[in-house]
N, C-alpha and C positions, 0 to 999 in steps of 0.2 A: 617517468618511473611507473606510472599506472600501466602504460602500454607494455613495458617489459614484463611486469608482474603478471598481467593478464595473459600474455603469451605463454609464460612458464606454467601458470595454473591450468590453462586450457590444455596444454600438452599432457600434464599429469592426469587430468580428468579423462582425456581421450584415451590415453594408454591404459588406464585402470578400469574404466567403465564402458567404453564404446569401441566399436570397430574402428579401424584406422581411417576409413573413408568418412565415417560419421564424425569422428573426432576432429578431422581437418575442417570439415564444414562448420562444426560448432565453433572451433577456434577462430576461423576466418570471419564468421559472421559477428562474433562478439567484438573482435578487434575493430570492426567497421563502425561500431556504435559506442565507443568508449566516451566520447564527448557528451552524447546524450545520456549515458549512464551517470556520468559525473554531475550533469545538470540536475537530473532527477534526485540524486543523492543529496544535493544541496537543498532542494525543496523539502525532501523528507526530513532532513535534519532540522530545518526551520520549523516544520510542523511539530516534531517531537519536542523540540526545545520549548515551544509555546505550550504544548500540552502538559509539560512538567513544571511550568512556571506558576506563580501565584495567580489566583483568579482576581480580576479587577472589576471594572464596571460591566454589568451584564449585557447592556446594549453594545458596548464596544467589543466585548468578547464575541458576540454572535456575528458582528461585522468582520472581525478577524477570521472567524471560522469560515465564512463565505469566501474570503480572499485566499486563505490557505488551501481550501478544498479546490478552488478553481486552479490554483497553481499546480497542485498535484495532478489534477485531471489533464491539464494541457501538456504537462511534461511527460507523464507516463505514456501518453499516446505517441510520443516521439520515439519510444523504444519499439523495436520490431517484434513481431510474433514469430517465435522460433519453435513452435510446438512440434513440428515434424522432426526437429533436431533433438529436442528434449526427450522424445520418445526413445532415442538411442543412447541417452546418458542416464544412468541410474543413480539414485540416492543424492541428487542435488537438493539443497534446501533442508536437509535434516538438521534438527536443532537439539542441542544437548542440555540446554538450560533447565534448571529445576522447575517442575511444573507449578509447585506451590508458589515459588517466587514470581513466576509469570502471572499467575492468577491474582496475587496480591497487588502487583503493579497495575494490572488491568482494572481492578476494582478502584484503586486510587485515582486513575485517570477518569474512569466513569463517574465517580463521585464528584470530581472537579466540574465536569460538564453538566451535572444535574442542576447547577446554579444558573444555567442559561435561561433567558426569558421564555423560551419554548423548548419542550423536550419531547413529549409524546406526539405522535402523528399517525395517520392511517396511510397505508400504501397497498398497492396490488403487487403481489409477488412476481407475477409474470404478466405484464400488460398486454402482451401479444395474444394471450389466451382470452378470447372474448366471451367464451361460454364457461359458466360455472366457476368464476374467479371471485372469491370473497375477499374484502380488504382485511389486512392483518395489522395489528398494532405494533408500532416500532418506536424506538426512542433514539433521539440524536445522541444522547450520552453513550448509549451502547454502540452506535455507529462510529463515533469518534474514538472510543476506546478500542474497538476492533481494528480500525484503520491504524491507530497508533501501534498496536501489537505487531501487525504485519510489517509496517515500515521499520519499526525498531529492530526486528529480527534481521531484515535486510541490511540495515545500517551496521549491525555487528559483523556481518560477513564482509561488507564493503570496507570497513575500517581494518579488517584483517587482510585486505587485498584479495579476498576470495570473491572475485567479481562475477564469476559464473553463478555461484550460489546466490549472491545478492540479486542478480538479474532474475533468476528463477523466482526468488521470494517475492520480488516486486511485481514483475510482469505477469507471471502465471497466476499468482494469487489475486491480482487485480481482476483477471478474467473470471475467477470462480468465487471470490470472497469479498475483499475489501472494496472493489469497484462498485459492487451493489450497495454496500453501506454508504459509499461516497455519494452516489447519485440520489439515494434516498434522502440523505441529510441535506444535500444541496437544494433539492426541491422544497423540503420542509422549511428550510431557512429562508429561501427566496420568497416563498408564500408569506411567511411571517413578516419579512421586511417590506414586501409589496403592500400588504394590507394593514400594517401597523399604523395606528392613528396617533399623532403627537398629542 
């Protein structure tokens, strides 16, 4: 069912937004990676369900965070980078949800994660810049809430069988937004668990 719906959706997007040649490339590439998209959707759903659940033991929660982030990281890397095709397709990933609703949900998720045993940490925005890079202060609760927001948006598209939009939301925003939050949180959590004394 997913493959049939993806084919139909890709044809629609190709016809409406892209050249015929670009649309066919976009459609064919997406069809090749439906299994990987389904697998990532499962991991995204697990993360969001956990983020929406009641907070339990703080140490257990941070161990869960490490595990869920690792699962997301490994499965998003299985999805291809189709940036040259996305340039030919306009208006993917546009969201219509009320902004105030999204902000309220983001705050609710952030507040949940402020109960973790570690929250604030220092990081270098661009570690490849060896000159004139000062550390900036970051928070794991912000990281996890931002990750949740991008994953949740993609899940809404995925559940509507708008697979091209879900793909864009997850993979492209991984490159420019939630992926940075993910690796920052991963390092901070691993440092905490590595040096924590019983």
